[in-house]
C-alpha positions as CSV (number, residue, x, y, z in Angstrom):
1,X,118.0,78.1,98.4
2,X,117.3,76.2,95.4
3,X,119.8,76.2,92.7
4,X,119.1,77.9,89.2
5,X,120.1,74.7,87.6
6,X,117.8,72.8,89.4
7,X,114.8,75.3,88.7
8,X,115.9,75.3,84.9
9,X,115.9,71.3,84.7
10,X,112.2,71.3,86.3
11,X,111.0,74.1,84.0
12,X,112.4,72.1,80.9
13,X,110.7,68.9,82.2
14,X,107.3,70.8,82.6
15,X,107.7,72.3,79.1
16,X,108.3,68.9,77.5
17,X,105.1,67.7,79.3
18,X,103.3,70.7,77.8
19,X,104.6,70.1,74.5
20,X,103.7,66.5,74.4
21,X,100.1,66.5,76.0
22,X,97.0,66.9,73.9
23,X,95.0,67.7,77.0
24,X,94.4,71.4,77.5
25,X,94.3,71.0,81.1
26,X,97.4,69.1,81.4
27,X,99.0,71.7,79.5
28,X,97.9,74.8,81.5
29,X,99.0,72.9,84.7
30,X,102.6,72.4,83.2
31,X,102.6,76.2,82.0
32,X,101.5,77.2,85.6
33,X,104.2,75.1,86.9
34,X,106.7,77.0,84.7
35,X,105.4,80.2,85.9
36,X,105.5,79.3,89.6
37,X,109.2,78.2,89.0
38,X,110.1,81.5,87.3
39,X,108.5,83.3,90.3
40,X,110.6,81.1,92.7
41,X,113.8,82.0,90.6
42,X,113.1,85.6,90.4
43,X,111.9,86.1,94.1
44,X,114.3,83.8,95.7
45,X,117.3,86.4,95.9
46,X,114.7,89.3,97.2
47,X,113.1,87.0,99.7
48,X,116.6,86.2,101.5
49,X,117.4,89.7,101.6
50,X,114.1,90.5,103.1
51,X,114.4,88.1,105.8
52,X,117.8,89.5,106.6
53,X,116.3,93.0,106.8
54,X,113.4,91.6,109.1
55,X,115.5,89.4,111.5
56,X,117.6,92.1,113.2
57,X,114.4,93.9,113.9
58,X,112.9,90.9,115.7
59,X,115.9,90.5,117.8
60,X,115.1,93.9,119.6
61,X,112.5,93.1,122.3
62,X,109.6,95.6,122.5
63,X,108.8,97.4,125.8
64,X,106.5,94.8,127.6
65,X,103.7,96.2,129.8
66,X,102.9,94.2,133.0
67,X,99.7,92.1,132.6
68,X,97.2,93.1,135.4
69,X,95.3,89.8,135.4
70,X,98.3,87.9,136.3
71,X,99.3,90.2,139.1
72,X,95.7,90.2,140.8
73,X,94.1,87.7,143.0
74,X,92.1,84.8,141.6
75,X,88.5,85.2,140.9
76,X,86.3,83.7,143.6
77,X,83.0,82.5,142.9
78,X,80.1,81.1,145.0
79,X,79.9,77.8,143.4
80,X,83.9,77.3,143.3
81,X,85.2,74.9,145.6
82,X,88.9,76.2,146.1
83,X,91.7,77.6,144.4
84,X,92.5,74.7,142.2
85,X,92.9,75.0,138.3
86,X,90.3,72.5,137.8
87,X,87.6,74.4,139.5
88,X,84.7,75.5,137.4
């Protein structure tokens, strides 16, 4: 996880870019970056908790049904020339 200090320093850098520029597009991009950094900081802890909740569920293997196409005999066609994987 990215430290809060690192996020805050990047936010400060983006704010200084927004303050210095006279270009509205560059200012909006810098402010959007600040917003994204806020979302990373605020959602960082909850996303880790969500991953911890999801991971144990993934360890439990679901019931797997047998696939009948693998258990049957190969398809035989008139123009095929044998049991090779490269038959068309």
